[in-house]
N, C-alpha and C positions, 0 to 999 in steps of 0.2 A: 504494500500500500504506500503510495508516494506521499499521501497526506494523512488523513485521519481515518481510523478504523470505524468508530461509531461517533457520529456527531449529532447532537440534539440540542435545539434551542427551545426552551419552554416545552420540552417534549415529554412523552411518557414511554418508558422503555422497561420491559420485563425480559430478562435474559438469564438463562441457566445453562451450565455446562458449555460455555463458549470459550474459545481460544482466539484472542485478538493479539496479533504480534507483528513485529517488523514493519512499523508504520513510520513514515517520514516525520509526521507531527505526533499527535496524541493517539494512543490506542482508543481512549474514550474521552471525548470532549463534550461535557455536559454543561452548557452555559445558559445564562438567562433563565435560570430556574427550571422547574419541571418536577416530574414525579418518576423516580427511578428505583428499580430493584434488580440487583445482580446477585445471583447465587451460583456458587461453584464455577466462577469464571477465572481464567488466567489472562492477565494483561502483561505481556512481556515485550520489552522494546530494547533492542541492541543495534548499534551501528553495524553495517556490513558494506559490501562493495557498492551497493546501490543507494543505501539510506544512511544519512548522517544524522543520527538521533540526537536532538538538542533540546527537546521539550519533554516534560514529564509524561509518563505513560497515561496518567489519569488526571483529568481536570474537572472540578466541580465548582461552579460559581452561580450566583443569582444575577449576574449583570454581563454586559459587554460594552465596549467603548468604540465609538465612531467619531472621528474628528474631535477628539478630546472631550466628547460628551458621553457621560455615563448613563446608560439605560439599565434599569433594574426591573426585576420581575417579583411580584409580591409573594410567590409561593415556590418553595423548594423543599422536597421531601425525598431523601435518598436512603435506601437500606442496602448495604453491601455486606454479604455474608459468605464466609468460606471462600474468599477470593485471594488470588495472588496478584500483587501489583509490584512488578520488579523489572529491572533492566540495568543498563550500563551507566546511568546517572546516579549521583548520590541522593537526589530527590526525585522519585518517580510519582509522587502524589502532590497535587496542588489543590487545596480547598480554600476558596476565598469568597468573601461576601461583602456586599455594601449594606450597611445597616440603615434601615428606614423604619419609621414608626408603623407598626402593624404588619410588618413583613415576617413571614415564616421562613426560616432557613434551618431545617431540621435534617440531620444526617447521622447515620450510625454505621461504623465499620465493626463487624463482629467476627471473631475468629478468622482474621485475615493475616496474610503475610505481606508486609509492606516495606519497601525500601524508601526511607525518608530520614532526614536529619531533624525534622520538625518535632517539637514537643507534642506528645499525644495527650489529649484531654479526655474528659468523660464521654466523648463521642466515639471512642475507640475501646472496644471491649475484647479482652483476650487476644490482642494483636501481637503477632511476632514482628518485631521491628528490626530491620537490617539483618535478618537471618537468611542467608542464601538458601533458596528453596531446593537447590540441587536438581536442576533440570537434567534430563538425560544428556543433551548436547545442544545448547542454544545456538551454537555456531552452525549447526546442521538443521536448525529449526525443529528440534525434537524437544517438546515441552512436557513430556511425561516426567514423572518424578522418580528419582533413585530411591531405593529402599531405605537409605539413611536420611532422607529428607526430614526436616523439622515439621513439614506439613503433614506427615503421615499421622493419622489418627488424631489430628488437632482440630478438626472441624466439629460442627454441631449438626445433629440430624435436622433436616428441613423436610417437613411433611410434603409428600408428593414427588420428591426427588429421590428415586431409588437406584438410578443408574448413572454412570459417568458419560462423558462425551463419546466414548466408544461402545456404549451399551453394556459395560461391565457393571455388575451389581456393586452398589456402595454398601459397606458393612455397617454395623451398629455404631462404630466410631469412624465416621467418614473422614477422608483426607481433604485438605484445603486445595482448591483449584479445580480445573476441569477434569483431571485424571485421577482415578482411584488406583493406588499402587496395588498390584496383584498380590 
């Protein structure tokens, strides 16, 4: 992907067991608010011979800027569970908001593996911060997990999600990301 994998402005996205990788810009660019839920997704971005990865893998905001004018949206709700947000940068996650009276900016990252140097507040529950997820071989775009991965058995059970991206059954203690380790 030369640009963005998933881009939504004031959108509504429900995604599960998705792999979004190797994007020139963001893997997920969720801006100008919206309603989002990502379960068991892997967002992985690394530079290669075609892509020079310079932006975070995952962006969540309630605004956008055009000609130095800030436009904000009054509603943002995002639930990200059992996801990997990782890549070649020190900060693969950018969450930013414009505060305005009466605006909702509600987001939660639960049981995720995130590469970021930012301080994580109470919007981040049971998050693995800066722990290499141990992909099979990201240089070959193989984003399954090695058996020693910290993501193994680190997820929560999400009703209705019984299989991984390859239709392999998720066990009682699911793995973080799109792939369940056999």
